[in-house]
LOMAR-183550 format. One record per atom (N, C-alpha, C): residue number from 1; atom name; x, y, z. Coordinates in Angstrom, 2 decimals. Layout:
N
     n   atom      east     north        up
   NUM     CA         X         Y         Z
...
This chain:
175
     n   atom      east     north        up
     1      N     11.46     -4.87     18.42
     1     CA     10.21     -5.61     18.52
     1      C      9.48     -5.65     17.19
     2      N      9.40     -4.51     16.50
     2     CA      8.65     -4.48     15.25
     2      C      9.31     -5.36     14.19
     3      N     10.64     -5.51     14.23
     3     CA     11.32     -6.38     13.29
     3      C     10.89     -7.83     13.46
     4      N     10.73     -8.25     14.70
     4     CA     10.29     -9.62     14.97
     4      C      8.85     -9.81     14.50
     5      N      8.02     -8.81     14.72
     5     CA      6.62     -8.88     14.29
     5      C      6.56     -8.95     12.77
     6      N      7.33     -8.11     12.10
     6     CA      7.36     -8.11     10.63
     6      C      7.78     -9.47     10.10
     7      N      8.77    -10.07     10.73
     7     CA      9.25    -11.38     10.29
     7      C      8.19    -12.45     10.49
     8      N      7.42    -12.36     11.58
     8     CA      6.36    -13.35     11.82
     8      C      5.27    -13.25     10.75
     9      N      4.87    -12.02     10.44
     9     CA      3.86    -11.85      9.39
     9      C      4.40    -12.32      8.04
    10      N      5.65    -11.98      7.74
    10     CA      6.26    -12.40      6.48
    10      C      6.35    -13.92      6.42
    11      N      6.71    -14.55      7.52
    11     CA      6.82    -16.01      7.57
    11      C      5.46    -16.65      7.30
    12      N      4.42    -16.13      7.92
    12     CA      3.07    -16.67      7.71
    12      C      2.66    -16.56      6.25
    13      N      2.88    -15.40      5.64
    13     CA      2.54    -15.21      4.24
    13      C      3.41    -16.09      3.35
    14      N      4.68    -16.20      3.68
    14     CA      5.61    -17.04      2.91
    14      C      5.13    -18.49      2.92
    15      N      4.70    -18.98      4.07
    15     CA      4.24    -20.37      4.16
    15      C      3.00    -20.60      3.30
    16      N      2.07    -19.66      3.33
    16     CA      0.87    -19.77      2.49
    16      C      1.27    -19.74      1.01
    17      N      2.13    -18.79      0.65
    17     CA      2.57    -18.66     -0.75
    17      C      3.28    -19.92     -1.22
    18      N      4.12    -20.51     -0.36
    18     CA      4.85    -21.73     -0.71
    18      C      3.90    -22.90     -0.91
    19      N      2.97    -23.05      0.03
    19     CA      2.01    -24.16     -0.05
    19      C      1.19    -24.10     -1.32
    20      N      0.86    -22.89     -1.74
    20     CA     -0.01    -22.72     -2.91
    20      C      0.77    -22.49     -4.21
    21      N      2.09    -22.52     -4.13
    21     CA      2.92    -22.34     -5.32
    21      C      2.80    -20.94     -5.93
    22      N      2.66    -19.94     -5.07
    22     CA      2.45    -18.57     -5.55
    22      C      3.51    -17.60     -5.04
    23      N      4.72    -18.08     -4.80
    23     CA      5.77    -17.19     -4.30
    23      C      5.99    -15.98     -5.21
    24      N      6.16    -16.25     -6.49
    24     CA      6.45    -15.16     -7.43
    24      C      5.29    -14.19     -7.52
    25      N      4.06    -14.71     -7.59
    25     CA      2.89    -13.85     -7.73
    25      C      2.70    -12.97     -6.50
    26      N      2.81    -13.56     -5.32
    26     CA      2.59    -12.78     -4.10
    26      C      3.72    -11.78     -3.89
    27      N      4.95    -12.15     -4.25
    27     CA      6.04    -11.18     -4.16
    27      C      5.78     -9.99     -5.08
    28      N      5.33    -10.27     -6.30
    28     CA      5.03     -9.19     -7.25
    28      C      3.86     -8.34     -6.75
    29      N      2.85     -8.99     -6.16
    29     CA      1.70     -8.26     -5.60
    29      C      2.17     -7.30     -4.51
    30      N      2.96     -7.83     -3.58
    30     CA      3.45     -7.00     -2.47
    30      C      4.28     -5.83     -2.98
    31      N      5.12     -6.09     -3.98
    31     CA      5.94     -5.02     -4.54
    31      C      5.05     -3.93     -5.13
    32      N      4.02     -4.33     -5.85
    32     CA      3.11     -3.35     -6.46
    32      C      2.40     -2.52     -5.38
    33      N      1.96     -3.16     -4.31
    33     CA      1.28     -2.45     -3.23
    33      C      2.24     -1.50     -2.53
    34      N      3.43     -1.99     -2.20
    34     CA      4.43     -1.15     -1.53
    34      C      4.81      0.03     -2.42
    35      N      5.04     -0.22     -3.70
    35     CA      5.38      0.86     -4.63
    35      C      4.27      1.91     -4.69
    36      N      3.02      1.45     -4.75
    36     CA      1.88      2.38     -4.82
    36      C      1.82      3.25     -3.57
    37      N      2.04      2.64     -2.41
    37     CA      1.99      3.39     -1.16
    37      C      3.15      4.36     -1.06
    38      N      4.35      3.91     -1.45
    38     CA      5.52      4.79     -1.36
    38      C      5.47      5.94     -2.36
    39      N      4.82      5.73     -3.49
    39     CA      4.77      6.76     -4.53
    39      C      3.62      7.74     -4.33
    40      N      2.66      7.40     -3.49
    40     CA      1.50      8.26     -3.28
    40      C      1.44      8.66     -1.81
    41      N      1.89      9.86     -1.51
    41     CA      1.96     10.29     -0.11
    41      C      0.59     10.40      0.52
    42      N     -0.44     10.77     -0.25
    42     CA     -1.79     10.85      0.31
    42      C     -2.28      9.47      0.73
    43      N     -2.05      8.48     -0.11
    43     CA     -2.44      7.11      0.22
    43      C     -1.70      6.64      1.47
    44      N     -0.41      6.92      1.52
    44     CA      0.40      6.54      2.68
    44      C     -0.14      7.19      3.95
    45      N     -0.46      8.47      3.89
    45     CA     -0.97      9.17      5.07
    45      C     -2.29      8.57      5.55
    46      N     -3.17      8.23      4.61
    46     CA     -4.46      7.66      4.98
    46      C     -4.28      6.29      5.63
    47      N     -3.47      5.43      5.00
    47     CA     -3.29      4.08      5.54
    47      C     -2.58      4.07      6.87
    48      N     -1.72      5.04      7.11
    48     CA     -0.94      5.06      8.34
    48      C     -1.56      5.92      9.44
    49      N     -2.60      6.66      9.12
    49     CA     -3.20      7.56     10.11
    49      C     -3.93      6.75     11.18
    50      N     -3.60      6.99     12.45
    50     CA     -4.19      6.18     13.53
    50      C     -5.67      6.47     13.80
    51      N     -6.18      7.61     13.33
    51     CA     -7.57      7.97     13.64
    51      C     -8.54      7.68     12.50
    52      N     -8.05      7.08     11.43
    52     CA     -8.94      6.67     10.35
    52      C     -9.37      5.23     10.64
    53      N    -10.65      5.01     10.58
    53     CA    -11.23      3.71     10.93
    53      C    -10.67      2.59     10.06
    54      N    -10.53      1.43     10.67
    54     CA    -10.02      0.26      9.94
    54      C    -10.94     -0.09      8.77
    55      N    -12.23      0.05      8.98
    55     CA    -13.18     -0.26      7.91
    55      C    -12.95      0.64      6.70
    56      N    -12.65      1.90      6.95
    56     CA    -12.38      2.84      5.84
    56      C    -11.09      2.47      5.13
    57      N    -10.09      2.08      5.90
    57     CA     -8.81      1.66      5.30
    57      C     -9.00      0.40      4.45
    58      N     -9.77     -0.56      4.97
    58     CA    -10.01     -1.80      4.23
    58      C    -10.79     -1.52      2.95
    59      N    -11.75     -0.61      3.03
    59     CA    -12.53     -0.25      1.85
    59      C    -11.63      0.39      0.79
    60      N    -10.73      1.27      1.23
    60     CA     -9.79      1.90      0.31
    60      C     -8.86      0.85     -0.31
    61      N     -8.35     -0.05      0.51
    61     CA     -7.47     -1.13      0.00
    61      C     -8.23     -2.00     -1.00
    62      N     -9.50     -2.29     -0.71
    62     CA    -10.31     -3.08     -1.65
    62      C    -10.43     -2.36     -2.98
    63      N    -10.78     -1.08     -2.92
    63     CA    -10.98     -0.30     -4.14
    63      C     -9.70     -0.23     -4.98
    64      N     -8.57     -0.07     -4.31
    64     CA     -7.30      0.11     -5.03
    64      C     -6.65     -1.19     -5.48
    65      N     -6.72     -2.22     -4.64
    65     CA     -5.88     -3.39     -4.89
    65      C     -6.60     -4.69     -5.19
    66      N     -7.84     -4.83     -4.76
    66     CA     -8.52     -6.14     -4.84
    66      C     -8.49     -6.75     -6.24
    67      N     -8.74     -5.96     -7.25
    67     CA     -8.79     -6.51     -8.61
    67      C     -7.40     -6.66     -9.24
    68      N     -6.36     -6.21     -8.54
    68     CA     -5.02     -6.24     -9.11
    68      C     -4.07     -7.22     -8.42
    69      N     -4.49     -7.79     -7.30
    69     CA     -3.62     -8.71     -6.56
    69      C     -4.34    -10.03     -6.32
    70      N     -3.57    -11.03     -5.95
    70     CA     -4.16    -12.34     -5.68
    70      C     -5.05    -12.28     -4.44
    71      N     -5.89    -13.29     -4.32
    71     CA     -6.77    -13.37     -3.15
    71      C     -5.96    -13.44     -1.87
    72      N     -4.85    -14.18     -1.90
    72     CA     -4.00    -14.31     -0.71
    72      C     -3.44    -12.96     -0.29
    73      N     -2.96    -12.20     -1.25
    73     CA     -2.39    -10.88     -0.94
    73      C     -3.48     -9.94     -0.42
    74      N     -4.62     -9.97     -1.04
    74     CA     -5.73     -9.13     -0.60
    74      C     -6.13     -9.48      0.83
    75      N     -6.27    -10.76      1.11
    75     CA     -6.62    -11.19      2.48
    75      C     -5.54    -10.78      3.48
    76      N     -4.30    -10.88      3.06
    76     CA     -3.19    -10.49      3.93
    76      C     -3.24     -9.01      4.26
    77      N     -3.52     -8.17      3.27
    77     CA     -3.65     -6.74      3.52
    77      C     -4.76     -6.46      4.53
    78      N     -5.87     -7.18      4.41
    78     CA     -6.96     -7.01      5.37
    78      C     -6.56     -7.43      6.77
    79      N     -5.79     -8.50      6.89
    79     CA     -5.31     -8.95      8.20
    79      C     -4.40     -7.88      8.81
    80      N     -3.51     -7.33      8.00
    80     CA     -2.63     -6.27      8.51
    80      C     -3.44     -5.09      9.03
    81      N     -4.43     -4.67      8.27
    81     CA     -5.25     -3.54      8.68
    81      C     -6.03     -3.89      9.95
    82      N     -6.62     -5.08      9.98
    82     CA     -7.38     -5.51     11.17
    82      C     -6.53     -5.48     12.43
    83      N     -5.25     -5.83     12.28
    83     CA     -4.35     -5.91     13.42
    83      C     -3.53     -4.63     13.64
    84      N     -3.81     -3.59     12.86
    84     CA     -3.10     -2.33     13.02
    84      C     -1.64     -2.41     12.64
    85      N     -1.30     -3.28     11.70
    85     CA      0.10     -3.48     11.29
    85      C      0.39     -2.98      9.88
    86      N     -0.50     -2.19      9.29
    86     CA     -0.28     -1.72      7.93
    86      C      0.98     -0.86      7.80
    87      N      1.41     -0.26      8.87
    87     CA      2.62      0.55      8.87
    87      C      3.90     -0.28      8.74
    88      N      3.76     -1.58      8.91
    88     CA      4.94     -2.46      8.81
    88      C      5.02     -3.19      7.48
    89      N      4.18     -2.80      6.53
    89     CA      4.12     -3.50      5.25
    89      C      5.47     -3.52      4.53
    90      N      6.20     -2.42      4.54
    90     CA      7.48     -2.38      3.84
    90      C      8.46     -3.37      4.47
    91      N      8.53     -3.40      5.80
    91     CA      9.42     -4.36      6.47
    91      C      8.99     -5.80      6.22
    92      N      7.68     -6.02      6.21
    92     CA      7.16     -7.37      5.94
    92      C      7.53     -7.78      4.52
    93      N      7.38     -6.86      3.58
    93     CA      7.74     -7.13      2.19
    93      C      9.22     -7.51      2.07
    94      N     10.08     -6.74      2.71
    94     CA     11.53     -7.04      2.65
    94      C     11.84     -8.41      3.25
    95      N     11.22     -8.73      4.36
    95     CA     11.43    -10.04      4.99
    95      C     10.91    -11.15      4.08
    96      N      9.77    -10.93      3.47
    96     CA      9.19    -11.92      2.56
    96      C     10.14    -12.18      1.39
    97      N     10.67    -11.11      0.81
    97     CA     11.59    -11.25     -0.33
    97      C     12.83    -12.04      0.08
    98      N     13.37    -11.74      1.26
    98     CA     14.55    -12.50      1.73
    98      C     14.22    -13.98      1.87
    99      N     13.07    -14.30      2.44
    99     CA     12.68    -15.71      2.60
    99      C     12.48    -16.38      1.24
   100      N     11.81    -15.68      0.33
   100     CA     11.57    -16.23     -1.00
   100      C     12.88    -16.45     -1.74
   101      N     13.79    -15.49     -1.64
   101     CA     15.09    -15.63     -2.29
   101      C     15.89    -16.78     -1.71
   102      N     15.86    -16.93     -0.39
   102     CA     16.55    -18.06      0.24
   102      C     16.00    -19.38     -0.29
   103      N     14.69    -19.47     -0.41
   103     CA     14.06    -20.69     -0.90
   103      C     14.44    -20.97     -2.35
   104      N     14.67    -19.92     -3.12
   104     CA     15.04    -20.07     -4.53
   104      C     16.55    -20.19     -4.74
   105      N     17.33    -19.97     -3.69
   105     CA     18.78    -19.98     -3.83
   105      C     19.30    -18.71     -4.49
   106      N     18.61    -17.61     -4.24
   106     CA     18.98    -16.32     -4.84
   106      C     19.45    -15.37     -3.75
   107      N     20.46    -14.59     -4.04
   107     CA     20.91    -13.54     -3.13
   107      C     20.84    -12.21     -3.87
   108      N     20.47    -11.17     -3.14
   108     CA     20.43     -9.81     -3.70
   108      C     21.80     -9.17     -3.49
   109      N     22.33     -8.57     -4.53
   109     CA     23.62     -7.90     -4.44
   109      C     23.49     -6.47     -4.95
   110      N     24.06     -5.53     -4.20
   110     CA     24.14     -4.15     -4.65
   110      C     25.59     -3.86     -4.96
   111      N     25.85     -3.51     -6.19
   111     CA     27.22     -3.24     -6.65
   111      C     27.34     -1.74     -6.92
   112      N     28.24     -1.11     -6.18
   112     CA     28.50      0.31     -6.36
   112      C     29.81      0.47     -7.10
   113      N     29.78      1.24     -8.18
   113     CA     30.99      1.47     -8.97
   113      C     31.10      2.96     -9.30
   114      N     32.29      3.37     -9.69
   114     CA     32.53      4.78    -10.00
   114      C     31.89      5.18    -11.32
   115      N     31.73      4.23    -12.22
   115     CA     31.09      4.49    -13.50
   115      C     30.12      3.35    -13.79
   116      N     29.15      3.56    -14.65
   116     CA     28.18      2.50    -14.94
   116      C     28.86      1.25    -15.48
   117      N     28.36      0.09    -15.03
   117     CA     28.88     -1.18    -15.51
   117      C     28.07     -1.61    -16.73
   118      N     28.74     -2.21    -17.70
   118     CA     28.03     -2.72    -18.87
   118      C     27.25     -3.97    -18.46
   119      N     26.34     -4.38    -19.32
   119     CA     25.55     -5.59    -19.05
   119      C     26.47     -6.80    -18.94
   120      N     27.51     -6.83    -19.76
   120     CA     28.45     -7.95    -19.73
   120      C     29.22     -7.97    -18.40
   121      N     29.65     -6.80    -17.93
   121     CA     30.37     -6.72    -16.66
   121      C     29.48     -7.15    -15.50
   122      N     28.21     -6.72    -15.54
   122     CA     27.27     -7.13    -14.49
   122      C     27.06     -8.63    -14.50
   123      N     26.88     -9.18    -15.68
   123     CA     26.65    -10.62    -15.80
   123      C     27.86    -11.41    -15.32
   124      N     29.05    -10.97    -15.69
   124     CA     30.28    -11.66    -15.28
   124      C     30.47    -11.59    -13.76
   125      N     30.23    -10.42    -13.20
   125     CA     30.33    -10.24    -11.75
   125      C     29.33    -11.14    -11.02
   126      N     28.08    -11.15    -11.50
   126     CA     27.04    -11.99    -10.89
   126      C     27.41    -13.46    -10.98
   127      N     27.94    -13.86    -12.12
   127     CA     28.31    -15.27    -12.32
   127      C     29.44    -15.69    -11.36
   128      N     30.51    -14.89    -11.31
   128     CA     31.67    -15.26    -10.48
   128      C     31.33    -15.23     -8.99
   129      N     30.63    -14.18     -8.56
   129     CA     30.25    -14.12     -7.14
   129      C     29.24    -15.20     -6.80
   130      N     28.32    -15.45     -7.72
   130     CA     27.32    -16.48     -7.50
   130      C     27.95    -17.86     -7.31
   131      N     28.99    -18.15     -8.08
   131     CA     29.70    -19.43     -7.95
   131      C     30.36    -19.54     -6.59
   132      N     30.99    -18.45     -6.12
   132     CA     31.65    -18.47     -4.82
   132      C     30.66    -18.65     -3.68
   133      N     29.47    -18.04     -3.81
   133     CA     28.47    -18.11     -2.75
   133      C     27.50    -19.28     -2.93
   134      N     27.62    -19.97     -4.07
   134     CA     26.73    -21.07     -4.39
   134      C     25.27    -20.61     -4.44
   135      N     25.08    -19.43     -4.99
   135     CA     23.74    -18.86     -5.15
   135      C     23.67    -18.12     -6.46
   136      N     22.45    -17.92     -6.93
   136     CA     22.25    -17.07     -8.09
   136      C     22.10    -15.65     -7.55
   137      N     22.77    -14.70     -8.18
   137     CA     22.71    -13.32     -7.70
   137      C     21.81    -12.46     -8.57
   138      N     21.02    -11.63     -7.91
   138     CA     20.29    -10.55     -8.57
   138      C     21.08     -9.29     -8.28
   139      N     21.61     -8.68     -9.31
   139     CA     22.50     -7.54     -9.12
   139      C     21.77     -6.23     -9.41
   140      N     21.88     -5.33     -8.46
   140     CA     21.39     -3.96     -8.63
   140      C     22.64     -3.09     -8.61
   141      N     22.75     -2.19     -9.58
   141     CA     23.96     -1.36     -9.64
   141      C     23.66      0.07     -9.21
   142      N     24.67      0.66     -8.58
   142     CA     24.62      2.05     -8.14
   142      C     25.90      2.71     -8.61
   143      N     25.79      3.92     -9.13
   143     CA     26.98      4.65     -9.56
   143      C     27.29      5.72     -8.51
   144      N     28.54      5.69     -8.02
   144     CA     29.00      6.67     -7.03
   144      C     30.42      7.07     -7.39
   145      N     30.59      8.18     -8.10
   145     CA     31.93      8.60     -8.53
   145      C     32.90      8.84     -7.38
   146      N     32.40      9.03     -6.16
   146     CA     33.29      9.31     -5.04
   146      C     34.16      8.11     -4.65
   147      N     33.83      6.91     -5.12
   147     CA     34.69      5.76     -4.77
   147      C     35.93      5.69     -5.67
   148      N     35.98      6.55     -6.67
   148     CA     37.12      6.73     -7.58
   148      C     37.31      5.58     -8.56
   149      N     37.22      4.36     -8.13
   149     CA     37.40      3.20     -9.00
   149      C     37.16      1.94     -8.19
   150      N     37.18      0.80     -8.87
   150     CA     36.90     -0.45     -8.20
   150      C     35.41     -0.59     -7.95
   151      N     35.05     -1.52     -7.06
   151     CA     33.64     -1.73     -6.74
   151      C     33.45     -2.00     -5.25
   152      N     32.25     -1.69     -4.79
   152     CA     31.82     -2.04     -3.43
   152      C     30.61     -2.93     -3.63
   153      N     30.65     -4.13     -3.05
   153     CA     29.57     -5.09     -3.23
   153      C     28.95     -5.40     -1.87
   154      N     27.63     -5.27     -1.80
   154     CA     26.90     -5.60     -0.58
   154      C     25.96     -6.75     -0.90
   155      N     26.14     -7.86     -0.18
   155     CA     25.27     -9.02     -0.32
   155      C     24.79     -9.37      1.07
   156      N     23.52     -9.14      1.31
   156     CA     22.98     -9.37      2.65
   156      C     23.68     -8.48      3.65
   157      N     24.25     -9.07      4.70
   157     CA     24.96     -8.31      5.72
   157      C     26.44     -8.17      5.42
   158      N     26.90     -8.75      4.34
   158     CA     28.32     -8.72      3.99
   158      C     28.63     -7.54      3.07
   159      N     29.78     -6.94      3.31
   159     CA     30.23     -5.83      2.48
   159      C     31.64     -6.14      2.00
   160      N     31.82     -6.14      0.69
   160     CA     33.13     -6.35      0.08
   160      C     33.53     -5.02     -0.54
   161      N     34.55     -4.38      0.03
   161     CA     34.95     -3.05     -0.42
   161      C     36.27     -3.13     -1.17
   162      N     36.20     -3.06     -2.46
   162     CA     37.39     -3.06     -3.30
   162      C     37.55     -1.72     -4.00
   163      N     37.08     -0.67     -3.34
   163     CA     37.15      0.66     -3.97
   163      C     38.54      1.27     -3.78
   164      N     38.92      2.09     -4.72
   164     CA     40.21      2.79     -4.63
   164      C     40.18      3.77     -3.46
   165      N     39.04      4.40     -3.22
   165     CA     38.91      5.34     -2.12
   165      C     39.28      4.67     -0.79
   166      N     38.74      3.50     -0.53
   166     CA     39.02      2.80      0.73
   166      C     40.48      2.38      0.79
   167      N     41.02      1.91     -0.32
   167     CA     42.43      1.50     -0.34
   167      C     43.34      2.70     -0.04
   168      N     43.00      3.87     -0.60
   168     CA     43.79      5.08     -0.31
   168      C     43.67      5.49      1.15
   169      N     42.46      5.36      1.70
   169     CA     42.27      5.70      3.11
   169      C     43.10      4.77      4.00
   170      N     43.09      3.48      3.71
   170     CA     43.90      2.53      4.49
   170      C     45.39      2.86      4.37
   171      N     45.81      3.18      3.17
   171     CA     47.21      3.53      2.94
   171      C     47.58      4.78      3.74
   172      N     46.68      5.78      3.75
   172     CA     46.95      7.02      4.49
   172      C     47.07      6.77      6.00
   173      N     46.26      5.85      6.53
   173     CA     46.31      5.55      7.96
   173      C     47.55      4.76      8.34
   174      N     48.14      4.07      7.39
   174     CA     49.35      3.28      7.66
   174      C     50.58      4.18      7.70
   175      N     50.51      5.33      7.10
   175     CA     51.68      6.22      7.04
   175      C     51.90      6.95      8.30
């Protein structure tokens, strides 16, 4: 249920951002707010505490964010607090980013490799995969020595596993 609610809020904000030509700004605003909340446990506890008055939460949000985010983002934060949905901000942010990326023709990719990839390797991988998917890829890399070699690529709900570890496991099960 909360996933559907998060998507509805994200859709509403996305439509406002699109109409006003502020997709990038509002996405950056949301990221800054989410990062601040995730990095400050006291702030997170206050905003998520059910017994702290909404007016106090809105006042805190005003003090912390009003001068640093767009009017649309600020108003959106107030709507979330008014409706008791501030605990869903991270999910709303993720849904918003997916919608914005779809509108831009961008896909997020997480590439896991056994050793760090060079900038050239990342660019080449993004280019080739982007051509196959007909999208521009934003690549985030993760290093995991346990995969031994090769790469594991996650794009949305799809997982492409070209790791040596998985190939060895498949080989072992065939024997």
